[in-house]
N, C-alpha and C positions, 0 to 999 in steps of 0.2 A: 858610748861612742862605738860605732861599728868598726870592725877591723879594716874594711876597705877605705875608711875615711881618716884613720889615725895620722897618716902623713900629711894630709890636707890640713887638719886642725893644728898641726905643729908648724905650718909654713909661715914665712914672713908675709906673704900676700894675705892669708887669712887674718893674721894678727893686725895687719894694717887696716883691713876693711872692718874687722870687728871693732877696733878702736874708733873708726869713723862713725859706725852705726851707733855706738854709745854716745858719741858727741851729737850726732844728728838728732837722736831721740832724747837728748838732754838727760840721759841716765834714768829715764822714767819708762816703766812698762806702758806700751802703747794700748794695751787692753784695759788696764784697771787704774793706772796712775800711781801705783806703788813703785818703789825703787826697782829698776830693771837689773837683771843679772845675766841673762842668757840671750845671745843673738841667735834668733830662730830663723831657719829657712822655711818660708811659706810653702814652697814646693820642695819637698824633702829630697835630700841628696840620695842618689843611688849609684851603684857601680857604673851604670850607663851614662849618667849625666854629670858626674863629679868633675869631668874635664871641661864642661861647658861653663865658661866664665860668667855668662848671664844668669845661670842658676846658682853656681857655687859662690860667686863673689858679687853678683849684681845687687845694687842697693834696693832695687824694686822687689827683690825676692827675700829681703832681710828685714827683720824688725826686732826691737828689743822687748823682751818679756821678763816678768818676774818668774820665780820658780813655779809658783802655783799656776799661773796662766800657761806657762810652757808645758806643764804636766797635763793641763786640760787640752791643749792643742794636740798632744800625743795620747789622748785618752783611749783611742782605738788600739793602742799598743799595750794598754794597761790590762792587768788580769782581772778586772772587775767589770761589771755591767756599767753602761754609760750613765745610769741613774745613781751610781754609787761613787764614793771617793774616800780617800783616807784623810782624817783630820790631823791636826798638829801632833797628836799623841800616837798616831798610827792606827787609830780605830776606824773600822769601816762604817761610814755614815752615808745617809742619803745626800746626794748632790743638791745644793741650793739652786733655786731657779736663777738663771743668768750666769751660772758657772759651767 
């Protein structure tokens, strides 16, 4: 979590919307169908847009993802080439097609 967003993620508004998205998506990752764990902002939060309720809290900008799919969504932030990923044991391996 980035420093500028800490207060936001602790807010009642975020917790309410986060719970709603879990229910809306039936607790399932919208990308792979596994159990979902993280409510993801499709358009990432920035210091400039965190006060925009359509981006920060709007259900059209939010989706439930599992940890693996959330990691893939943020792969450009990862310290690896896009063709690589970490497996369950932390080993660097080639990314499977479709991931």
